[in-house]
PDB file of the backbone (N, CA, C, O) and the ligand in Angstrom, with CONECT records:
HET     ZN  A 101       1
ATOM      1  N   UNK A   1       8.302 -11.377   1.293  1.00  0.00           N
ATOM      2  CA  UNK A   1       6.977 -10.842   1.614  1.00  0.00           C
ATOM      3  C   UNK A   1       6.787 -10.783   3.135  1.00  0.00           C
ATOM      4  O   UNK A   1       7.401 -11.544   3.882  1.00  0.00           O
ATOM      5  N   UNK A   2       5.949  -9.889   3.560  1.00  0.00           N
ATOM      6  CA  UNK A   2       5.648  -9.802   4.978  1.00  0.00           C
ATOM      7  C   UNK A   2       4.156  -9.563   5.157  1.00  0.00           C
ATOM      8  O   UNK A   2       3.436  -9.320   4.189  1.00  0.00           O
ATOM      9  N   UNK A   3       3.708  -9.632   6.378  1.00  0.00           N
ATOM     10  CA  UNK A   3       2.282  -9.471   6.642  1.00  0.00           C
ATOM     11  C   UNK A   3       2.031  -8.195   7.427  1.00  0.00           C
ATOM     12  O   UNK A   3       2.833  -7.769   8.258  1.00  0.00           O
ATOM     13  N   UNK A   4       0.884  -7.607   7.125  1.00  0.00           N
ATOM     14  CA  UNK A   4       0.470  -6.399   7.826  1.00  0.00           C
ATOM     15  C   UNK A   4       0.201  -6.727   9.289  1.00  0.00           C
ATOM     16  O   UNK A   4      -0.466  -7.713   9.601  1.00  0.00           O
ATOM     17  N   UNK A   5       0.722  -5.902  10.171  1.00  0.00           N
ATOM     18  CA  UNK A   5       0.475  -6.133  11.595  1.00  0.00           C
ATOM     19  C   UNK A   5      -0.960  -5.815  11.980  1.00  0.00           C
ATOM     20  O   UNK A   5      -1.469  -6.298  12.992  1.00  0.00           O
ATOM     21  N   UNK A   6      -1.610  -4.991  11.153  1.00  0.00           N
ATOM     22  CA  UNK A   6      -2.967  -4.577  11.478  1.00  0.00           C
ATOM     23  C   UNK A   6      -4.004  -5.621  11.143  1.00  0.00           C
ATOM     24  O   UNK A   6      -4.864  -5.927  11.970  1.00  0.00           O
ATOM     25  N   UNK A   7      -3.938  -6.184   9.928  1.00  0.00           N
ATOM     26  CA  UNK A   7      -5.003  -7.066   9.458  1.00  0.00           C
ATOM     27  C   UNK A   7      -4.494  -8.431   9.011  1.00  0.00           C
ATOM     28  O   UNK A   7      -5.307  -9.311   8.729  1.00  0.00           O
ATOM     29  N   UNK A   8      -3.195  -8.638   8.937  1.00  0.00           N
ATOM     30  CA  UNK A   8      -2.657  -9.934   8.564  1.00  0.00           C
ATOM     31  C   UNK A   8      -2.559 -10.173   7.075  1.00  0.00           C
ATOM     32  O   UNK A   8      -2.134 -11.248   6.652  1.00  0.00           O
ATOM     33  N   UNK A   9      -2.940  -9.201   6.273  1.00  0.00           N
ATOM     34  CA  UNK A   9      -2.848  -9.355   4.830  1.00  0.00           C
ATOM     35  C   UNK A   9      -1.384  -9.362   4.389  1.00  0.00           C
ATOM     36  O   UNK A   9      -0.532  -8.726   5.010  1.00  0.00           O
ATOM     37  N   UNK A  10      -1.110 -10.090   3.309  1.00  0.00           N
ATOM     38  CA  UNK A  10       0.238 -10.067   2.773  1.00  0.00           C
ATOM     39  C   UNK A  10       0.471  -8.744   2.057  1.00  0.00           C
ATOM     40  O   UNK A  10      -0.353  -8.300   1.258  1.00  0.00           O
ATOM     41  N   UNK A  11       1.572  -8.141   2.349  1.00  0.00           N
ATOM     42  CA  UNK A  11       1.922  -6.863   1.740  1.00  0.00           C
ATOM     43  C   UNK A  11       3.351  -6.935   1.239  1.00  0.00           C
ATOM     44  O   UNK A  11       4.134  -7.792   1.649  1.00  0.00           O
ATOM     45  N   UNK A  12       3.667  -6.023   0.351  1.00  0.00           N
ATOM     46  CA  UNK A  12       5.052  -5.889  -0.087  1.00  0.00           C
ATOM     47  C   UNK A  12       5.509  -4.482   0.245  1.00  0.00           C
ATOM     48  O   UNK A  12       4.766  -3.516   0.072  1.00  0.00           O
ATOM     49  N   UNK A  13       6.729  -4.377   0.720  1.00  0.00           N
ATOM     50  CA  UNK A  13       7.236  -3.079   1.143  1.00  0.00           C
ATOM     51  C   UNK A  13       8.108  -2.490   0.048  1.00  0.00           C
ATOM     52  O   UNK A  13       8.960  -3.164  -0.530  1.00  0.00           O
ATOM     53  N   UNK A  14       7.873  -1.235  -0.214  1.00  0.00           N
ATOM     54  CA  UNK A  14       8.709  -0.507  -1.166  1.00  0.00           C
ATOM     55  C   UNK A  14       9.211   0.761  -0.487  1.00  0.00           C
ATOM     56  O   UNK A  14       8.748   1.138   0.590  1.00  0.00           O
ATOM     57  N   UNK A  15      10.155   1.399  -1.134  1.00  0.00           N
ATOM     58  CA  UNK A  15      10.601   2.697  -0.638  1.00  0.00           C
ATOM     59  C   UNK A  15      10.127   3.779  -1.583  1.00  0.00           C
ATOM     60  O   UNK A  15      10.275   3.667  -2.800  1.00  0.00           O
ATOM     61  N   UNK A  16       9.563   4.814  -1.021  1.00  0.00           N
ATOM     62  CA  UNK A  16       9.145   5.944  -1.826  1.00  0.00           C
ATOM     63  C   UNK A  16      10.370   6.745  -2.234  1.00  0.00           C
ATOM     64  O   UNK A  16      11.446   6.571  -1.662  1.00  0.00           O
ATOM     65  N   UNK A  17      10.212   7.627  -3.225  1.00  0.00           N
ATOM     66  CA  UNK A  17      11.360   8.467  -3.624  1.00  0.00           C
ATOM     67  C   UNK A  17      11.935   9.270  -2.467  1.00  0.00           C
ATOM     68  O   UNK A  17      13.107   9.646  -2.494  1.00  0.00           O
ATOM     69  N   UNK A  18      11.127   9.534  -1.461  1.00  0.00           N
ATOM     70  CA  UNK A  18      11.639  10.292  -0.316  1.00  0.00           C
ATOM     71  C   UNK A  18      12.282   9.386   0.726  1.00  0.00           C
ATOM     72  O   UNK A  18      12.721   9.848   1.779  1.00  0.00           O
ATOM     73  N   UNK A  19      12.334   8.075   0.418  1.00  0.00           N
ATOM     74  CA  UNK A  19      13.062   7.172   1.293  1.00  0.00           C
ATOM     75  C   UNK A  19      12.238   6.537   2.390  1.00  0.00           C
ATOM     76  O   UNK A  19      12.780   5.826   3.236  1.00  0.00           O
ATOM     77  N   UNK A  20      10.922   6.782   2.395  1.00  0.00           N
ATOM     78  CA  UNK A  20      10.069   6.187   3.411  1.00  0.00           C
ATOM     79  C   UNK A  20       9.593   4.808   2.959  1.00  0.00           C
ATOM     80  O   UNK A  20       9.356   4.587   1.771  1.00  0.00           O
ATOM     81  N   UNK A  21       9.457   3.899   3.892  1.00  0.00           N
ATOM     82  CA  UNK A  21       8.930   2.578   3.586  1.00  0.00           C
ATOM     83  C   UNK A  21       7.411   2.643   3.534  1.00  0.00           C
ATOM     84  O   UNK A  21       6.773   3.290   4.365  1.00  0.00           O
ATOM     85  N   UNK A  22       6.834   1.953   2.531  1.00  0.00           N
ATOM     86  CA  UNK A  22       5.384   1.962   2.379  1.00  0.00           C
ATOM     87  C   UNK A  22       4.907   0.567   2.021  1.00  0.00           C
ATOM     88  O   UNK A  22       5.472  -0.057   1.122  1.00  0.00           O
ATOM     89  N   UNK A  23       3.867   0.048   2.706  1.00  0.00           N
ATOM     90  CA  UNK A  23       3.327  -1.262   2.357  1.00  0.00           C
ATOM     91  C   UNK A  23       2.336  -1.154   1.214  1.00  0.00           C
ATOM     92  O   UNK A  23       1.502  -0.249   1.184  1.00  0.00           O
ATOM     93  N   UNK A  24       2.432  -2.088   0.271  1.00  0.00           N
ATOM     94  CA  UNK A  24       1.512  -2.124  -0.861  1.00  0.00           C
ATOM     95  C   UNK A  24       0.734  -3.423  -0.844  1.00  0.00           C
ATOM     96  O   UNK A  24       1.244  -4.462  -0.424  1.00  0.00           O
ATOM     97  N   UNK A  25      -0.520  -3.355  -1.310  1.00  0.00           N
ATOM     98  CA  UNK A  25      -1.289  -4.578  -1.508  1.00  0.00           C
ATOM     99  C   UNK A  25      -0.622  -5.449  -2.565  1.00  0.00           C
ATOM    100  O   UNK A  25       0.043  -4.941  -3.469  1.00  0.00           O
ATOM    101  N   UNK A  26      -0.805  -6.769  -2.448  1.00  0.00           N
ATOM    102  CA  UNK A  26      -0.162  -7.685  -3.378  1.00  0.00           C
ATOM    103  C   UNK A  26      -0.808  -7.656  -4.756  1.00  0.00           C
ATOM    104  O   UNK A  26      -0.153  -7.946  -5.756  1.00  0.00           O
ATOM    105  N   UNK A  27      -2.079  -7.310  -4.812  1.00  0.00           N
ATOM    106  CA  UNK A  27      -2.806  -7.412  -6.072  1.00  0.00           C
ATOM    107  C   UNK A  27      -2.526  -6.221  -6.976  1.00  0.00           C
ATOM    108  O   UNK A  27      -2.708  -5.069  -6.582  1.00  0.00           O
ATOM    109  N   UNK A  28      -2.088  -6.509  -8.175  1.00  0.00           N
ATOM    110  CA  UNK A  28      -1.799  -5.447  -9.127  1.00  0.00           C
ATOM    111  C   UNK A  28      -3.102  -4.844  -9.655  1.00  0.00           C
ATOM    112  O   UNK A  28      -4.059  -5.561  -9.948  1.00  0.00           O
ATOM    113  N   UNK A  29      -3.123  -3.547  -9.768  1.00  0.00           N
ATOM    114  CA  UNK A  29      -4.296  -2.828 -10.244  1.00  0.00           C
ATOM    115  C   UNK A  29      -3.995  -2.157 -11.574  1.00  0.00           C
ATOM    116  O   UNK A  29      -2.865  -1.744 -11.835  1.00  0.00           O
ATOM    117  N   UNK A  30      -5.003  -2.056 -12.397  1.00  0.00           N
ATOM    118  CA  UNK A  30      -4.876  -1.260 -13.607  1.00  0.00           C
ATOM    119  C   UNK A  30      -5.709   0.004 -13.430  1.00  0.00           C
ATOM    120  O   UNK A  30      -6.898  -0.055 -13.117  1.00  0.00           O
ATOM    121  N   UNK A  31      -5.075   1.122 -13.631  1.00  0.00           N
ATOM    122  CA  UNK A  31      -5.785   2.387 -13.489  1.00  0.00           C
ATOM    123  C   UNK A  31      -5.581   3.222 -14.742  1.00  0.00           C
ATOM    124  O   UNK A  31      -4.673   2.977 -15.536  1.00  0.00           O
ATOM    125  N   UNK A  32      -6.445   4.212 -14.898  1.00  0.00           N
ATOM    126  CA  UNK A  32      -6.338   5.133 -16.017  1.00  0.00           C
ATOM    127  C   UNK A  32      -6.096   6.522 -15.445  1.00  0.00           C
ATOM    128  O   UNK A  32      -6.824   6.979 -14.564  1.00  0.00           O
ATOM    129  N   UNK A  33      -5.078   7.178 -15.947  1.00  0.00           N
ATOM    130  CA  UNK A  33      -4.786   8.525 -15.470  1.00  0.00           C
ATOM    131  C   UNK A  33      -5.777   9.513 -16.072  1.00  0.00           C
ATOM    132  O   UNK A  33      -6.533   9.178 -16.984  1.00  0.00           O
ATOM    133  N   UNK A  34      -5.762  10.729 -15.550  1.00  0.00           N
ATOM    134  CA  UNK A  34      -6.648  11.769 -16.072  1.00  0.00           C
ATOM    135  C   UNK A  34      -6.309  12.115 -17.510  1.00  0.00           C
ATOM    136  O   UNK A  34      -7.130  12.696 -18.221  1.00  0.00           O
ATOM    137  N   UNK A  35      -5.103  11.763 -17.946  1.00  0.00           N
ATOM    138  CA  UNK A  35      -4.705  12.007 -19.341  1.00  0.00           C
ATOM    139  C   UNK A  35      -5.117  10.860 -20.248  1.00  0.00           C
ATOM    140  O   UNK A  35      -4.872  10.912 -21.453  1.00  0.00           O
ATOM    141  N   UNK A  36      -5.744   9.813 -19.688  1.00  0.00           N
ATOM    142  CA  UNK A  36      -6.203   8.701 -20.499  1.00  0.00           C
ATOM    143  C   UNK A  36      -5.175   7.605 -20.676  1.00  0.00           C
ATOM    144  O   UNK A  36      -5.395   6.667 -21.442  1.00  0.00           O
ATOM    145  N   UNK A  37      -4.061   7.709 -19.984  1.00  0.00           N
ATOM    146  CA  UNK A  37      -3.051   6.659 -20.079  1.00  0.00           C
ATOM    147  C   UNK A  37      -3.389   5.524 -19.123  1.00  0.00           C
ATOM    148  O   UNK A  37      -3.748   5.746 -17.967  1.00  0.00           O
ATOM    149  N   UNK A  38      -3.264   4.290 -19.641  1.00  0.00           N
ATOM    150  CA  UNK A  38      -3.513   3.118 -18.809  1.00  0.00           C
ATOM    151  C   UNK A  38      -2.189   2.679 -18.189  1.00  0.00           C
ATOM    152  O   UNK A  38      -1.216   2.418 -18.897  1.00  0.00           O
ATOM    153  N   UNK A  39      -2.168   2.603 -16.892  1.00  0.00           N
ATOM    154  CA  UNK A  39      -0.961   2.179 -16.197  1.00  0.00           C
ATOM    155  C   UNK A  39      -1.330   1.112 -15.176  1.00  0.00           C
ATOM    156  O   UNK A  39      -2.472   1.042 -14.721  1.00  0.00           O
ATOM    157  N   UNK A  40      -0.369   0.297 -14.830  1.00  0.00           N
ATOM    158  CA  UNK A  40      -0.618  -0.691 -13.788  1.00  0.00           C
ATOM    159  C   UNK A  40       0.315  -0.436 -12.620  1.00  0.00           C
ATOM    160  O   UNK A  40       1.431   0.057 -12.784  1.00  0.00           O
ATOM    161  N   UNK A  41      -0.161  -0.776 -11.462  1.00  0.00           N
ATOM    162  CA  UNK A  41       0.631  -0.546 -10.263  1.00  0.00           C
ATOM    163  C   UNK A  41      -0.068  -1.176  -9.078  1.00  0.00           C
ATOM    164  O   UNK A  41      -0.911  -2.059  -9.229  1.00  0.00           O
ATOM    165  N   UNK A  42       0.291  -0.714  -7.912  1.00  0.00           N
ATOM    166  CA  UNK A  42      -0.236  -1.313  -6.692  1.00  0.00           C
ATOM    167  C   UNK A  42      -0.849  -0.235  -5.814  1.00  0.00           C
ATOM    168  O   UNK A  42      -0.478   0.937  -5.876  1.00  0.00           O
ATOM    169  N   UNK A  43      -1.800  -0.670  -4.992  1.00  0.00           N
ATOM    170  CA  UNK A  43      -2.463   0.256  -4.088  1.00  0.00           C
ATOM    171  C   UNK A  43      -1.725   0.284  -2.753  1.00  0.00           C
ATOM    172  O   UNK A  43      -1.307  -0.754  -2.240  1.00  0.00           O
ATOM    173  N   UNK A  44      -1.572   1.467  -2.206  1.00  0.00           N
ATOM    174  CA  UNK A  44      -0.984   1.575  -0.872  1.00  0.00           C
ATOM    175  C   UNK A  44      -1.851   0.816   0.123  1.00  0.00           C
ATOM    176  O   UNK A  44      -3.070   0.986   0.150  1.00  0.00           O
ATOM    177  N   UNK A  45      -1.222  -0.019   0.939  1.00  0.00           N
ATOM    178  CA  UNK A  45      -2.005  -0.746   1.939  1.00  0.00           C
ATOM    179  C   UNK A  45      -2.536   0.188   3.014  1.00  0.00           C
ATOM    180  O   UNK A  45      -3.493  -0.152   3.710  1.00  0.00           O
ATOM    181  N   UNK A  46      -1.938   1.344   3.157  1.00  0.00           N
ATOM    182  CA  UNK A  46      -2.482   2.328   4.089  1.00  0.00           C
ATOM    183  C   UNK A  46      -3.904   2.700   3.712  1.00  0.00           C
ATOM    184  O   UNK A  46      -4.722   3.015   4.576  1.00  0.00           O
ATOM    185  N   UNK A  47      -4.201   2.661   2.399  1.00  0.00           N
ATOM    186  CA  UNK A  47      -5.520   3.077   1.932  1.00  0.00           C
ATOM    187  C   UNK A  47      -6.554   1.976   2.076  1.00  0.00           C
ATOM    188  O   UNK A  47      -7.748   2.268   2.147  1.00  0.00           O
ATOM    189  N   UNK A  48      -6.129   0.715   2.122  1.00  0.00           N
ATOM    190  CA  UNK A  48      -7.083  -0.386   2.089  1.00  0.00           C
ATOM    191  C   UNK A  48      -7.132  -1.181   3.383  1.00  0.00           C
ATOM    192  O   UNK A  48      -8.046  -1.985   3.570  1.00  0.00           O
ATOM    193  N   UNK A  49      -6.187  -0.983   4.272  1.00  0.00           N
ATOM    194  CA  UNK A  49      -6.147  -1.790   5.491  1.00  0.00           C
ATOM    195  C   UNK A  49      -7.370  -1.502   6.358  1.00  0.00           C
ATOM    196  O   UNK A  49      -7.649  -0.346   6.674  1.00  0.00           O
ATOM    197  N   UNK A  50      -8.106  -2.559   6.748  1.00  0.00           N
ATOM    198  CA  UNK A  50      -9.275  -2.339   7.605  1.00  0.00           C
ATOM    199  C   UNK A  50      -8.887  -1.921   9.019  1.00  0.00           C
ATOM    200  O   UNK A  50      -9.725  -1.437   9.779  1.00  0.00           O
ATOM    201  N   UNK A  51      -7.636  -2.107   9.364  1.00  0.00           N
ATOM    202  CA  UNK A  51      -7.164  -1.737  10.706  1.00  0.00           C
ATOM    203  C   UNK A  51      -6.121  -0.644  10.618  1.00  0.00           C
ATOM    204  O   UNK A  51      -5.136  -0.634  11.357  1.00  0.00           O
ATOM    205  N   UNK A  52      -6.359   0.278   9.696  1.00  0.00           N
ATOM    206  CA  UNK A  52      -5.318   1.262   9.442  1.00  0.00           C
ATOM    207  C   UNK A  52      -5.119   2.228  10.595  1.00  0.00           C
ATOM    208  O   UNK A  52      -4.149   2.987  10.596  1.00  0.00           O
ATOM    209  N   UNK A  53      -6.011   2.222  11.577  1.00  0.00           N
ATOM    210  CA  UNK A  53      -5.753   3.096  12.721  1.00  0.00           C
ATOM    211  C   UNK A  53      -4.528   2.645  13.499  1.00  0.00           C
ATOM    212  O   UNK A  53      -3.970   3.403  14.293  1.00  0.00           O
ATOM    213  N   UNK A  54      -4.110   1.395  13.265  1.00  0.00           N
ATOM    214  CA  UNK A  54      -2.847   0.954  13.856  1.00  0.00           C
ATOM    215  C   UNK A  54      -1.688   1.782  13.329  1.00  0.00           C
ATOM    216  O   UNK A  54      -0.733   2.058  14.055  1.00  0.00           O
ATOM    217  N   UNK A  55      -1.773   2.175  12.071  1.00  0.00           N
ATOM    218  CA  UNK A  55      -0.714   2.999  11.492  1.00  0.00           C
ATOM    219  C   UNK A  55      -0.837   4.439  11.995  1.00  0.00           C
ATOM    220  O   UNK A  55       0.142   5.065  12.400  1.00  0.00           O
ATOM    221  N   UNK A  56      -2.055   4.931  11.955  1.00  0.00           N
ATOM    222  CA  UNK A  56      -2.255   6.355  12.226  1.00  0.00           C
ATOM    223  C   UNK A  56      -1.950   6.700  13.671  1.00  0.00           C
ATOM    224  O   UNK A  56      -1.518   7.815  13.964  1.00  0.00           O
ATOM    225  N   UNK A  57      -2.171   5.748  14.586  1.00  0.00           N
ATOM    226  CA  UNK A  57      -1.886   6.041  15.986  1.00  0.00           C
ATOM    227  C   UNK A  57      -0.396   5.986  16.277  1.00  0.00           C
ATOM    228  O   UNK A  57       0.046   6.328  17.374  1.00  0.00           O
ATOM    229  N   UNK A  58       0.372   5.553  15.287  1.00  0.00           N
ATOM    230  CA  UNK A  58       1.810   5.535  15.477  1.00  0.00           C
ATOM    231  C   UNK A  58       2.291   4.376  16.330  1.00  0.00           C
ATOM    232  O   UNK A  58       3.420   4.390  16.819  1.00  0.00           O
ATOM    233  N   UNK A  59       1.428   3.356  16.515  1.00  0.00           N
ATOM    234  CA  UNK A  59       1.849   2.183  17.270  1.00  0.00           C
ATOM    235  C   UNK A  59       2.838   1.384  16.434  1.00  0.00           C
ATOM    236  O   UNK A  59       2.476   0.759  15.437  1.00  0.00           O
ATOM    237  N   UNK A  60       4.054   1.419  16.850  1.00  0.00           N
ATOM    238  CA  UNK A  60       5.118   0.693  16.142  1.00  0.00           C
ATOM    239  C   UNK A  60       5.209   1.136  14.700  1.00  0.00           C
ATOM    240  O   UNK A  60       6.048   0.634  13.951  1.00  0.00           O
TER     241      UNK A  60
HETATM  242 ZN    ZN A 101      -3.505  -4.212   7.024  1.00  0.00          ZN2+
END
């Protein structure tokens, strides 16, 4: 596990199918798709980080 440089939250890094690294929140979420299927997964930390401008500005 590693910590977000922006907010210090614990995140887990995965690789997307396109080979990019992406940080995910540790907490598993249950969501329902538009087709009504219930699936579980994780939220991108890019979406929830309170200091996400650290990512967007391209700092490191
Ligand atoms: Zn963060």
